[in-house]
LOFI-634003 format. One record per residue (C-alpha): residue number from 1; x, y, z; residue in three letters. Coordinates in Angstrom, 3 decimals. Each point is the difference from the previous one (the first is absolute). Layout:
BEGIN
resi; px; py; pz; resn
NUM; X; Y; Z; ALA
...
//
This chain:
BEGIN
resi; px; py; pz; resn
1; -29.095; -4.102; -22.537; MET
2; -1.675; 1.403; -3.216; LEU
3; 0.875; -2.611; -2.349; VAL
4; -0.885; -2.757; 3.066; GLN
5; -3.696; 1.849; 0.298; SER
6; -0.486; 0.123; -4.087; LEU
7; 0.895; -3.529; 0.088; LEU
8; -2.703; -0.954; 2.659; ALA
9; -2.267; 1.981; -1.640; ALA
10; 0.281; -1.682; -3.039; LEU
11; -0.269; -3.559; 1.966; ILE
12; -2.932; 0.970; 1.456; LEU
13; -1.631; 1.360; -2.961; ALA
14; 0.372; -3.394; -1.377; ALA
15; -1.395; -1.725; 2.788; PHE
16; -2.960; 2.267; -0.285; ALA
17; -0.579; -0.547; -3.589; VAL
18; 0.072; -3.786; 0.376; ASP
19; -2.377; 0.615; 3.142; ALA
20; -2.481; 0.051; -3.011; GLY
21; 0.575; -2.815; -2.055; THR
22; -2.334; -3.603; 0.706; PRO
23; 2.720; -1.474; 1.233; LEU
24; 2.037; 2.864; 1.838; GLY
25; 1.455; -1.978; 3.009; PRO
26; 1.209; -2.449; -2.176; ALA
27; 1.730; 2.557; -2.291; VAL
28; 1.544; 1.362; 3.226; TRP
29; 1.371; -3.110; 0.680; LEU
30; 1.955; 0.192; -2.961; LEU
31; 1.488; 3.204; 0.589; HIS
32; 1.682; -1.036; 2.958; PHE
33; 2.312; -2.076; -1.924; VAL
34; 1.447; 3.033; -1.492; PRO
35; 0.144; 1.836; 3.079; LEU
36; 1.914; -2.713; 1.247; ALA
37; 2.371; 0.391; -2.506; PHE
38; 0.278; 3.370; 0.339; SER
39; 0.564; -0.532; 4.011; HIS
40; 2.985; -2.108; -0.487; LEU
41; 1.690; 2.613; -2.493; THR
42; 2.039; 1.330; 2.397; PRO
43; 1.207; -3.109; 1.171; ARG
44; 1.196; -0.869; -3.209; ARG
45; 2.710; 0.636; -2.807; GLY
46; -1.910; -0.140; -2.896; SER
47; -3.074; 2.118; 0.810; PRO
48; -0.438; 0.871; -3.867; TYR
49; -0.397; -3.789; -0.698; ALA
50; -2.757; -0.211; 2.969; LEU
51; -2.053; 2.520; -1.683; ALA
52; -0.003; -1.480; -3.281; THR
53; -0.899; -3.378; 1.495; ALA
54; -2.586; 2.057; 1.946; SER
55; -1.166; 1.811; -3.303; SER
56; -0.501; -3.359; -1.941; LEU
57; -1.883; -1.606; 3.070; LEU
58; -2.215; 3.189; -0.188; VAL
59; -0.143; -0.449; -3.548; ALA
60; -1.133; -3.573; 0.270; LEU
61; -2.920; 0.816; 2.657; ALA
62; -1.215; 2.269; -2.483; TRP
63; 0.092; -2.501; -2.519; TRP
64; -1.798; -2.586; 2.149; LEU
65; -2.940; 2.581; 1.167; ALA
66; -3.207; -1.749; -0.394; PRO
67; -1.979; 0.965; -2.859; ALA
68; -2.641; 3.316; 0.860; GLY
69; 2.815; 2.064; 1.355; TYR
70; 0.741; 3.433; -1.460; ASP
71; 3.374; -0.516; -2.006; GLY
72; 0.626; 3.620; -0.276; ALA
73; -0.098; 0.691; 4.038; VAL
74; 1.499; -3.663; 0.683; GLU
75; 2.685; 1.174; -2.588; GLY
76; 0.730; 3.695; 1.825; LEU
77; -0.461; -1.864; 3.436; ASN
78; 3.104; -2.233; -1.131; ARG
79; 1.629; 2.588; -1.271; GLY
80; 0.175; 1.884; 2.971; VAL
81; 1.091; -2.973; 2.164; PHE
82; 2.761; -0.599; -2.795; ALA
83; 0.973; 3.603; 0.123; GLY
84; 0.014; 0.009; 3.611; VAL
85; 2.332; -3.392; 0.233; LEU
86; 2.717; 2.272; -2.327; TRP
87; 0.032; 3.101; 1.807; LEU
88; 0.679; -2.447; 3.709; ALA
89; 3.140; -1.848; -2.239; ALA
90; 1.167; 3.680; -1.413; ALA
91; -0.407; 1.133; 3.604; ARG
92; 1.950; -3.100; 1.867; VAL
93; 2.718; 0.184; -2.974; VAL
94; 0.587; 3.758; 1.038; ARG
95; -0.040; -0.537; 4.059; ARG
96; 2.250; -2.787; -0.619; THR
97; 2.439; 1.898; -1.927; ALA
98; -0.065; 2.493; 2.555; ALA
99; 0.195; -1.850; 3.210; GLU
100; 3.142; -1.944; -2.049; LYS
101; 1.553; 3.184; -0.581; GLU
102; -0.596; 0.765; 3.755; VAL
103; 1.330; -2.832; 1.315; ARG
104; 3.028; 0.188; -2.249; GLU
105; 0.670; 3.627; 1.688; LEU
106; -0.736; -1.448; 3.374; ASN
107; 2.833; -3.420; -0.687; GLU
108; 2.669; 3.020; -1.607; SER
109; -0.761; 2.685; 3.053; LEU
110; 0.419; -3.189; 2.517; GLU
111; 2.973; -0.682; -1.643; ARG
112; 1.818; 3.250; 0.057; ARG
113; -0.855; 0.387; 3.492; VAL
114; 2.022; -3.473; 0.947; HIS
115; 2.526; 1.093; -2.090; GLU
116; 0.457; 3.509; 2.062; ARG
117; -0.472; -1.776; 3.233; THR
118; 2.985; -2.085; -1.204; ALA
119; 2.052; 2.891; -0.404; GLN
120; -1.045; 1.678; 2.977; LEU
121; 0.628; -2.763; 1.967; GLU
122; 3.361; -0.381; -1.430; THR
123; 0.760; 3.591; 0.647; ALA
124; -1.136; -0.083; 3.404; ASN
125; 2.231; -2.808; 0.687; GLN
126; 3.014; 1.443; -1.803; GLU
127; -0.776; 3.556; 1.849; LEU
128; -0.089; -2.303; 3.248; GLU
129; 3.553; -1.691; -0.629; ALA
130; 1.307; 2.964; -1.156; PHE
131; -1.292; 1.972; 3.352; THR
132; 1.954; -2.726; 2.044; TYR
133; 2.632; -0.400; -1.750; SER
134; 0.612; 3.942; 0.299; VAL
135; -0.750; -0.026; 4.341; SER
136; 2.488; -2.272; 0.476; HIS
137; 2.740; 1.395; -2.218; ASP
138; -0.692; 3.455; 1.675; LEU
139; -0.229; -1.353; 3.303; ARG
140; 3.255; -1.507; -0.048; ALA
141; 1.905; 3.339; -0.638; PRO
142; -1.694; 1.703; 2.107; LEU
143; 0.869; -2.229; 2.929; ARG
144; 3.383; 0.157; -0.949; ALA
145; -0.037; 3.813; 0.016; ILE
146; -1.905; 0.470; 3.286; ASP
147; 2.509; -2.820; 1.583; GLY
148; 3.054; 1.810; -1.148; PHE
149; -1.343; 3.238; 1.095; ALA
150; -0.477; -1.183; 3.456; ARG
151; 3.377; -1.722; -0.107; ILE
152; 1.491; 3.439; -0.545; LEU
153; -2.025; 1.671; 3.121; GLN
154; 1.173; -2.887; 2.447; GLU
155; 3.526; -0.837; -0.905; ASP
156; 1.120; 3.830; -1.583; TYR
157; -2.592; 2.001; 2.234; GLY
158; 2.651; 2.260; 1.414; PRO
159; 2.155; 0.672; -3.302; GLN
160; -3.105; 0.804; -1.880; LEU
161; -1.001; 3.372; 2.275; GLY
162; -3.158; 1.333; 0.368; GLU
163; -0.683; 0.443; -3.664; GLU
164; 0.994; -3.141; -0.957; GLY
165; -2.108; -1.891; 2.416; ARG
166; -3.042; 1.730; -1.219; ARG
167; 0.603; -0.712; -3.695; VAL
168; 0.285; -3.824; 0.861; SER
169; -3.476; 0.135; 2.095; GLU
170; -1.439; 1.587; -2.913; VAL
171; 1.502; -2.488; -2.597; VAL
172; -1.560; -2.823; 2.533; CYS
173; -3.609; 2.233; 0.210; ALA
174; -0.150; -0.123; -3.489; GLU
175; 0.927; -3.747; -0.804; ALA
176; -2.859; -0.890; 2.301; ARG
177; -2.198; 2.598; -1.412; ARG
178; 0.530; -1.748; -3.569; MET
179; -0.852; -3.313; 1.477; GLY
180; -3.211; 1.231; 1.347; GLN
181; -0.752; 1.403; -3.463; LEU
182; 0.991; -3.604; -1.654; ILE
183; -2.490; -1.668; 2.715; ASP
184; -2.801; 2.253; -0.295; ASP
185; 0.630; 0.055; -4.243; LEU
186; -0.351; -4.108; 0.525; LEU
187; -3.257; 0.819; 1.959; ASP
188; -1.077; 2.160; -2.504; PHE
189; 0.402; -2.238; -2.528; SER
190; -1.110; -3.434; 1.420; ARG
191; -3.121; 1.129; 1.762; LEU
192; -1.445; 1.824; -3.869; GLY
193; 0.729; -3.647; -1.427; ARG
194; -1.553; -1.744; 3.044; ARG
195; -3.821; -1.673; -1.300; ASP
196; -2.754; 1.465; 2.104; VAL
197; -1.910; -2.087; 1.409; HIS
198; -3.739; 1.889; 0.636; LEU
199; -1.662; -0.668; 3.737; ALA
200; -2.429; 1.501; 2.503; ASP
201; 2.426; 2.123; 2.086; THR
202; -0.952; 1.636; 3.409; ASP
203; 2.385; 3.214; -0.753; VAL
204; -0.670; 1.058; 2.985; GLN
205; 2.038; -2.521; 2.296; ALA
206; 2.397; 0.267; -2.923; LEU
207; 0.862; 3.460; 1.124; VAL
208; -0.038; -0.596; 3.738; CYS
209; 2.583; -3.063; -1.032; GLU
210; 2.095; 2.271; -2.095; VAL
211; 0.016; 2.988; 2.553; PHE
212; 0.946; -2.249; 3.032; GLU
213; 2.716; -1.140; -2.128; GLU
214; 0.940; 3.474; -0.488; LEU
215; -0.417; 1.585; 3.765; ARG
216; 3.402; -0.903; 0.822; GLY
217; 1.553; 2.169; -2.519; ALA
218; -1.938; 2.771; 1.965; ALA
219; 1.034; -0.837; 3.118; ALA
220; 0.686; 2.974; 2.386; GLY
221; -2.279; 1.970; -2.033; ARG
222; -3.676; 1.375; 0.672; GLU
223; -1.731; -1.191; -3.388; VAL
224; -4.109; 0.433; 0.061; ASP
225; -1.007; -3.049; -2.280; PHE
226; -3.548; 0.607; -1.131; SER
227; -1.759; -2.992; -1.386; LEU
228; -3.485; 0.113; -1.615; GLY
229; -2.250; -2.630; -1.155; ASP
230; 1.544; -1.372; -3.554; LEU
231; -2.195; -2.207; -2.576; PRO
232; 1.337; -3.421; -0.826; ARG
233; 1.276; -0.313; -3.102; ALA
234; 0.649; -3.185; -2.643; GLN
235; 3.947; 0.103; 0.174; ALA
236; 3.130; -1.943; 0.303; ASP
237; 0.110; 0.608; 3.547; ALA
238; 4.188; -0.820; -0.373; ALA
239; 0.605; 3.186; -2.229; LEU
240; -2.578; 2.384; 1.343; LEU
241; 2.140; -0.516; 3.204; TRP
242; 3.123; 1.518; -1.724; HIS
243; -2.480; 3.185; -1.160; VAL
244; -0.886; 0.503; 3.340; TRP
245; 3.718; -0.685; 1.515; PHE
246; 1.209; 2.545; -2.342; ASN
247; -2.969; 2.816; 0.476; LEU
248; 0.188; 0.192; 3.697; LEU
249; 3.907; -0.453; 0.238; ASP
250; -0.002; 3.424; -2.284; ASN
251; -2.276; 1.281; 2.441; ALA
252; 1.483; -0.876; 2.906; LEU
253; 3.729; 0.781; -1.357; LYS
254; -1.329; 3.540; -1.518; PHE
255; -1.369; 0.769; 3.670; THR
256; 3.289; 0.134; 1.454; ARG
257; 0.573; 2.969; 0.820; HIS
258; -3.605; 0.663; 1.162; ARG
259; -0.358; 0.112; 3.581; GLY
260; -3.158; -1.290; 0.200; ARG
261; -0.439; -2.458; -3.446; ALA
262; -3.847; -0.157; -1.388; GLU
263; -0.429; -3.416; -2.301; ILE
264; -3.678; -0.320; -1.033; LYS
265; -1.007; -2.783; -1.907; VAL
266; -3.759; 0.144; -1.533; ARG
267; -1.914; -2.269; -2.568; GLY
268; -3.247; 0.565; -1.950; PHE
269; -1.652; -1.630; -2.797; LEU
270; -0.374; 1.783; -3.203; GLN
271; -2.254; -1.439; -2.963; GLU
272; 1.837; -2.826; -1.014; ALA
273; 2.991; 0.641; 2.087; ASP
274; 1.872; -0.593; 3.240; CYS
275; 1.267; 3.364; 0.913; VAL
276; 2.943; -0.039; 2.942; TYR
277; 1.907; 3.205; 1.371; CYS
278; 3.347; 0.337; 2.231; VAL
279; 0.226; 3.718; 1.054; GLU
280; 2.873; 1.545; 2.167; ASP
281; 0.558; 3.700; 1.283; ASN
282; 3.954; -0.770; -1.137; GLY
283; 2.551; 1.721; -2.032; ALA
284; -2.400; -0.241; -3.436; GLY
285; 1.339; 0.829; -3.327; PHE
286; -0.797; 2.887; -2.950; ASP
287; -2.748; -1.583; -2.015; MET
288; 2.347; 1.344; -2.995; ARG
289; 1.885; -3.106; 0.080; TYR
290; -2.704; -2.213; 0.863; ALA
291; 0.329; -2.179; -3.285; ASP
292; 3.717; -0.856; 1.329; LYS
293; -1.609; -1.909; 2.949; LEU
294; -0.644; -3.296; -1.786; PHE
295; 2.802; -0.353; -1.706; ARG
296; 3.192; -2.375; 0.643; VAL
297; 2.767; 1.692; 2.276; PHE
298; -1.576; 3.689; -0.698; GLU
299; 0.190; 1.942; 3.299; ARG
300; -1.562; 3.298; 1.234; LEU
301; 2.264; 0.064; 2.866; HIS
302; 3.171; 0.269; 0.587; ALA
303; 1.557; -3.364; 1.398; PRO
304; 1.671; 1.985; 3.239; HIS
305; -3.457; 0.865; 0.696; GLU
306; -1.742; -2.897; -0.098; PHE
307; 1.474; -3.429; -0.971; GLU
308; -1.457; -2.387; -2.651; GLY
309; 0.452; -1.375; -3.785; THR
310; -2.360; 1.321; -1.603; GLY
311; -2.150; -3.304; -0.793; VAL
312; -2.299; -0.205; 2.362; GLY
313; -2.918; 2.282; -1.791; LEU
314; 0.691; -1.952; -3.072; ALA
315; -0.679; -3.261; 1.401; LEU
316; -2.686; 1.347; 1.456; VAL
317; -1.480; 1.231; -3.279; GLN
318; 1.370; -3.073; -1.584; ARG
319; -2.198; -2.790; 2.444; ILE
320; -3.298; 2.115; -0.169; VAL
321; -0.196; 0.606; -4.071; ARG
322; 0.656; -3.652; 0.080; ARG
323; -3.260; -0.421; 1.991; HIS
324; -1.651; 2.075; -2.503; GLY
325; 0.186; 3.229; 2.482; GLY
326; 1.507; 3.657; -0.429; ARG
327; 1.790; 1.846; 2.834; VAL
328; 0.724; 3.809; 0.080; TRP
329; 1.113; 2.251; 2.860; ALA
330; -0.532; 3.700; 0.617; ALA
331; 2.449; 2.149; 2.352; ALA
332; 1.096; 3.276; 1.307; GLU
333; 3.683; 0.658; 1.195; VAL
334; 0.266; 0.224; 3.751; ASP
335; -3.477; -0.963; 0.280; ARG
336; -0.524; -3.688; -0.951; GLY
337; -0.773; -2.338; -2.556; ALA
338; -2.612; -2.546; -0.914; ARG
339; 0.188; -2.982; -1.993; PHE
340; -3.351; -1.723; -1.115; CYS
341; -0.750; -3.465; -2.106; PHE
342; -2.427; -1.621; -1.139; THR
343; -1.230; -3.870; -0.278; LEU
344; -2.573; -0.918; -2.061; PRO
345; -2.921; -1.402; 2.234; ARG
//
């Protein structure tokens, strides 16, 4: 800004000096040509050549000046103009060099981004192929284990005795549990890689839809479900459905031993976020181990207390993070839990 102001002041001073000459307007016209050259320098590859040509034109105008002009004043005036043109040329050269450097850096960055993107796509494809292969390779022996254990129960039950039948039932149950683990891991991998398509989402209607689907699992139980006003959000409705399904399913599961289950869903706006919370009066958990909640296969309750594979909350966190939000929990043992997450407004 300082250089531009100085150049403008010099040009205005030269015009002011020319205003006092007998042919002031005519001399002003002579200045427009070098000024036009100066204006063109950013659009040409040889600003110094243009400055040289402009300087020669200024000198020619001085030499051809009519008799009676003050030579010293005119010389100073033309010198100022020539200096302005050369300063402009030098500034253009420096700016062009800086723009070239920035352009090269941008091109290098874009090239690196393309390379990393290609590497990431390749890694995702390899991971997907590996996951698919592992799931199919593991399912076959699991089906065989479950099938042969059932054959033992059906065909050789009397010979097995009570303990043998119990052990074979444990084998079947563990095979089924392993199958569920594989299914949950596949869901975690698939949904975690899926593209997020944001759209205006009616979160309240989505929660009602999820709860209606889960109501069958709570048949015969007394469940007090309270739903507040939930703000709309920019989200991928299909992915968000899994978030609400896992949170509400957990609330129903961990309130199973309550005579009257209480589940509250609330939402509110907070600065740049939409905040949603699911609160229950269930088993709760010890906050000392809260950091394990959102890890894959981590569980804070024994399998014989509450079923599950420990993938649901990990999936919740992954989907929320992919939306640019965060998730957290608070609880007390045997006094319920509260899970909250945010989505950008």
